[in-house]
GUKOL-10496 format. One line per 5 residues: for each residue x, y, z of C-alpha. Coordinates in Angstrom, 1 decimal. Layout:
BEGIN
X/Y/Z | ...
***
This chain:
BEGIN
19.2/-26.9/14.5 | 18.6/-27.0/18.3 | 16.2/-25.0/20.3 | 18.7/-22.2/21.1 | 18.6/-18.8/19.6
18.8/-18.8/15.8 | 21.0/-16.1/14.2 | 19.5/-14.7/11.0 | 20.7/-12.6/8.1 | 18.0/-10.7/6.2
18.7/-9.9/2.5 | 16.4/-7.7/0.5 | 17.1/-4.6/-1.6 | 13.7/-3.0/-0.9 | 13.8/-1.3/2.6
10.0/-1.6/3.4 | 10.1/-5.4/2.9 | 13.4/-5.7/4.8 | 12.0/-3.7/7.7 | 8.9/-5.8/7.7
10.8/-9.1/7.7 | 13.0/-7.9/10.6 | 10.1/-6.7/12.7 | 8.2/-9.9/12.1 | 11.2/-12.0/13.1
11.8/-9.8/16.2 | 8.5/-11.0/17.6 | 10.3/-14.2/18.6 | 12.7/-14.1/21.5 | 14.6/-17.1/20.1
15.4/-15.3/16.8 | 18.2/-12.8/16.5 | 18.9/-10.5/13.5 | 22.7/-10.5/13.1 | 22.9/-8.6/9.8
21.1/-7.1/6.8 | 22.2/-7.0/3.2 | 20.8/-5.0/0.2 | 22.4/-6.8/-2.7 | 23.5/-10.3/-3.7
27.3/-9.7/-3.4 | 26.9/-8.2/0.1 | 24.7/-11.2/1.0 | 27.5/-13.6/0.1 | 30.1/-11.6/1.9
28.1/-11.3/5.1 | 27.1/-14.9/5.0 | 30.7/-15.9/4.9 | 31.6/-13.5/7.7 | 28.7/-14.1/10.0
28.0/-17.8/9.3 | 24.3/-17.3/10.3 | 22.0/-20.2/11.1 | 19.3/-18.8/8.8 | 19.3/-16.5/5.8
16.1/-14.9/4.6 | 16.9/-14.2/0.9 | 15.2/-12.2/-1.8 | 15.7/-13.3/-5.4 | 15.4/-10.0/-7.3
18.7/-8.5/-6.0 | 21.1/-6.1/-7.7 | 24.8/-6.8/-8.3 | 24.2/-10.6/-7.9 | 20.8/-12.2/-8.2
19.4/-14.3/-5.4 | 19.8/-17.6/-7.2 | 23.5/-17.0/-7.8 | 23.9/-15.6/-4.3 | 22.4/-18.8/-2.9
24.7/-20.9/-5.0 | 27.8/-19.1/-3.5 | 26.4/-19.0/0.0 | 25.9/-22.8/0.0 | 29.7/-23.2/-0.7
30.9/-20.5/1.7 | 28.5/-21.0/4.6 | 27.3/-24.6/4.2 | 25.6/-24.8/7.6 | 23.3/-21.7/6.9
19.8/-22.7/6.0 | 18.2/-20.5/3.3 | 14.6/-19.4/3.2 | 13.7/-17.6/-0.1 | 11.2/-14.8/0.3
10.2/-13.3/-3.0 | 7.5/-12.1/-5.3 | 8.4/-14.7/-7.9 | 6.0/-17.6/-8.0 | 7.0/-19.3/-11.3
7.3/-23.1/-10.8 | 10.7/-23.3/-12.5 | 12.2/-20.7/-10.2 | 10.8/-22.4/-7.1 | 12.3/-25.7/-8.3
15.7/-24.1/-8.9 | 15.7/-22.5/-5.5 | 15.1/-25.8/-3.8 | 17.6/-27.6/-6.1 | 20.3/-25.1/-4.9
19.6/-26.1/-1.3 | 16.9/-23.6/-0.1 | 14.8/-25.2/2.7 | 11.9/-22.7/2.5 | 10.1/-20.7/-0.1
7.8/-17.8/1.0 | 5.8/-15.6/-1.3 | 6.3/-12.0/-0.1 | 2.6/-11.2/-0.1 | 2.1/-14.1/2.4
5.1/-13.2/4.6 | 2.9/-11.9/7.3 | 1.4/-15.3/7.9 | 4.1/-17.6/6.5 | 7.5/-16.2/7.4
7.6/-17.3/11.1 | 6.0/-20.6/10.1 | 8.7/-21.2/7.5 | 11.4/-20.4/10.1 | 9.9/-22.8/12.5
9.7/-25.6/9.9 | 13.2/-25.1/8.7 | 14.6/-25.0/12.2 | 12.9/-28.4/12.7 | 14.6/-29.8/9.6
11.6/-29.6/7.3 | 11.0/-27.9/4.1 | 8.4/-25.2/3.8 | 6.5/-23.7/0.8 | 3.9/-20.9/0.8
0.3/-21.7/0.1 | -0.5/-20.4/-3.3 | 2.0/-22.6/-5.0 | 1.0/-26.1/-6.2 | 1.9/-28.8/-8.6
5.5/-28.7/-7.5 | 7.7/-31.7/-7.0 | 10.4/-30.8/-4.5 | 13.9/-32.4/-4.7 | 14.3/-35.4/-2.3
16.7/-34.3/0.4 | 17.4/-35.7/3.9 | 15.4/-32.8/5.2 | 12.5/-33.1/2.8 | 9.0/-33.6/4.1
6.6/-36.2/2.8 | 3.6/-35.0/0.8 | 1.4/-35.2/3.9 | 3.7/-33.0/6.0 | 3.9/-29.9/3.7
2.6/-26.8/5.3 | -1.1/-26.2/4.8 | -1.4/-28.6/1.9 | -5.1/-28.2/1.5 | -4.5/-24.5/1.0
-2.0/-24.9/-1.8 | -4.1/-23.1/-4.3 | -2.9/-22.2/-7.8 | -4.0/-18.7/-9.0 | -4.8/-20.4/-12.4
-6.4/-23.8/-11.6 | -6.4/-26.6/-14.2 | -9.5/-27.3/-16.0 | -12.2/-28.9/-13.8 | -10.6/-27.5/-10.6
-12.5/-24.9/-8.7 | -10.6/-23.1/-5.9 | -11.0/-20.2/-3.6 | -8.0/-17.9/-3.1 | -7.1/-14.2/-2.7
-3.6/-13.2/-3.6 | -1.9/-9.8/-3.6 | 1.1/-9.1/-5.7 | 3.4/-6.0/-5.8 | 4.9/-4.9/-9.1
7.9/-2.7/-9.7 | 6.2/-0.8/-12.5 | 3.2/-0.7/-14.9 | 4.9/-3.1/-17.4 | 5.5/-5.7/-14.6
1.8/-5.4/-13.5 | 0.6/-6.0/-17.1 | 2.9/-9.1/-17.4 | 1.6/-10.5/-14.1 | -2.0/-9.9/-14.9
-1.5/-11.4/-18.4 | -0.2/-14.6/-17.0 | -3.1/-14.8/-14.5 | -5.8/-14.1/-17.1 | -4.3/-16.5/-19.7
-4.1/-19.2/-17.2 | -7.8/-18.7/-16.2 | -9.0/-18.7/-19.8 | -6.9/-21.8/-20.6 | -8.6/-23.6/-17.7
-12.0/-22.7/-19.1 | -12.8/-20.1/-16.4 | -14.3/-16.7/-16.8 | -11.9/-13.8/-16.2 | -13.2/-10.5/-14.7
-10.5/-7.7/-15.2 | -10.9/-4.5/-13.3 | -8.1/-2.2/-14.3 | -7.3/1.3/-15.7 | -8.0/2.1/-19.4
-4.2/2.2/-20.1 | -3.6/-1.2/-18.5 | -6.6/-2.6/-20.4 | -5.1/-1.5/-23.7 | -1.7/-3.0/-22.7
-3.3/-6.3/-21.8 | -5.1/-6.5/-25.1 | -1.8/-5.9/-26.9 | -0.1/-8.7/-25.0 | -2.9/-11.1/-25.7
-2.6/-10.3/-29.4 | 1.2/-10.9/-29.2 | 0.6/-14.2/-27.5 | -2.0/-15.3/-30.0 | -4.9/-15.3/-27.5
-8.3/-14.9/-29.2 | -9.6/-12.4/-26.7 | -12.3/-11.3/-29.0 | -13.9/-14.7/-28.9 | -13.6/-14.8/-25.1
-15.4/-11.4/-24.9 | -18.1/-12.6/-27.2 | -18.6/-15.8/-25.1 | -18.7/-13.7/-22.0 | -15.6/-15.3/-20.5
-13.6/-12.1/-20.5 | -15.3/-9.2/-18.7 | -13.2/-6.0/-18.8 | -14.3/-3.2/-16.4 | -12.9/0.3/-15.9
-11.5/0.5/-12.4 | -12.7/4.1/-11.8 | -16.3/3.2/-12.9 | -16.2/0.1/-10.8 | -15.2/2.0/-7.7
-18.0/4.5/-8.2 | -20.6/1.7/-7.9 | -19.7/0.8/-4.3 | -17.8/3.7/-2.7 | -19.7/5.9/-0.3
-18.0/8.8/1.5 | -14.6/7.5/0.4 | -15.1/4.1/1.9 | -16.4/0.9/0.3 | -20.0/0.0/1.2
-20.2/-3.7/1.8 | -23.8/-4.0/0.7 | -23.1/-2.3/-2.6 | -19.9/-4.2/-3.1 | -21.5/-7.6/-2.7
-24.4/-6.4/-4.8 | -22.1/-5.5/-7.7 | -20.1/-8.8/-7.3 | -23.4/-10.8/-7.2 | -24.4/-9.3/-10.6
-20.9/-10.0/-12.0 | -21.0/-13.6/-10.8 | -24.4/-14.1/-12.4 | -23.1/-12.8/-15.7 | -20.0/-15.1/-15.4
-22.3/-18.0/-14.6 | -24.2/-17.5/-17.8 | -21.0/-17.7/-19.8 | -20.2/-21.1/-18.3 | -23.7/-22.3/-18.9
-23.9/-24.0/-15.5 | -20.6/-25.9/-16.1 | -18.0/-26.6/-13.4 | -15.7/-23.8/-14.4 | -14.8/-21.1/-11.9
-14.2/-17.4/-12.0 | -10.9/-15.5/-11.8 | -10.8/-11.8/-10.9 | -7.8/-9.5/-11.2 | -7.9/-5.8/-10.5
-6.4/-2.7/-9.0 | -9.3/-1.2/-7.0 | -7.3/-1.3/-3.8 | -4.2/0.0/-5.5 | -6.0/3.0/-7.0
-7.5/3.9/-3.6 | -4.0/3.6/-2.0 | -2.5/5.8/-4.6 | -5.2/8.4/-3.8 | -4.2/8.4/-0.2
-7.3/6.4/0.9 | -5.4/3.8/2.8 | -8.3/2.7/5.1 | -10.5/2.2/2.1 | -7.8/0.2/0.3
-7.4/-2.2/3.2 | -11.2/-2.5/3.6 | -11.4/-3.5/-0.1 | -8.8/-6.2/0.6 | -10.9/-7.4/3.5
-14.0/-7.5/1.4 | -12.1/-9.6/-1.2 | -11.1/-12.0/1.6 | -14.8/-12.5/2.3 | -15.7/-12.6/-1.4
-13.3/-15.5/-1.9 | -15.1/-17.5/0.9 | -18.5/-16.8/-0.7 | -17.8/-17.8/-4.3 | -15.7/-20.3/-6.1
-13.1/-17.9/-7.4 | -9.5/-16.8/-7.5 | -8.7/-13.2/-6.8 | -5.5/-11.3/-7.7 | -5.0/-7.7/-6.5
-2.1/-5.8/-8.0 | -0.2/-2.9/-6.4 | 2.6/-0.8/-7.7 | 5.6/-0.6/-5.4 | 6.1/3.1/-6.2
3.1/3.8/-3.9 | 5.0/2.5/-0.9 | 8.1/4.8/-0.8 | 7.1/7.2/2.0 | 7.7/6.3/5.7
4.0/6.2/6.4 | 3.4/4.0/3.4 | 6.1/1.6/4.6 | 4.3/1.0/7.8 | 1.0/0.6/6.0
2.6/-1.9/3.7 | 3.1/-4.1/6.7 | -0.7/-3.9/7.5 | -1.5/-4.7/3.9 | 0.8/-7.8/3.9
-1.0/-9.0/7.1 | -4.4/-8.6/5.4
***
């Protein structure tokens, strides 16, 4: 693809994300949005009609899922380059997307920093994969990068590192409903425990019960992890009360609480090389209460927390909190954080 204006088709069934992608791409004068689609079948039809240079494609689409849409698009608009932008981070899905001909894979929660970088890389004939995904072997294609050329390789951090690996990361994931949040948190926690790390879980009482039920179904001996001090469950409302002052998080109190938790987690690992994984919904609860500034400030504090300690942080949000016009704008701010 030369340096001329790139014509882009944006495909996502969720309007706040679609709007965010379009506004982000519009910052570049050499990028032109030529169409939008809200389901997989419409994406295929518009790709064939418009023959765009680039297609920003979600995977969780109605009518026709993104994987099948990509398969048909490659046949009907073979010159269109595909950048997948999705909440899905499973390795097998990433591999399948690239095997179908996608040139980029961006996690939605990193779209604020990664989308334009992905577009630039793909326009230059290189593959792109968001940081936060690791351990992946991409298919060898004429446009593939060598291992040393992958975007931000040193930052390719897995939310659940292998045993002996200690990383720093802060990820935010958006879930369609409570059940999806529990599934996402279960995967994160089980990965942390399997790696020998300590898991700190800050969620509502109902989510805590659902997590325990899933652990039982998966055969995870969570009772032993609790006894060993490697599973630390905290009620999110009580946790917020320890560092919130006048409806805003107090940084001194926040880091004081986290320092105590890290000390407790350290005793569980007995000075070993294991790390700490934290998943929670403090920011989500604040957002749902209409305390948007407090929610964003908590995310900022988590960014700083991940630089102070060897830990992985996962913050979960329910998409139902982002349906209003005002919330859609704030979603953009949250993605940037």
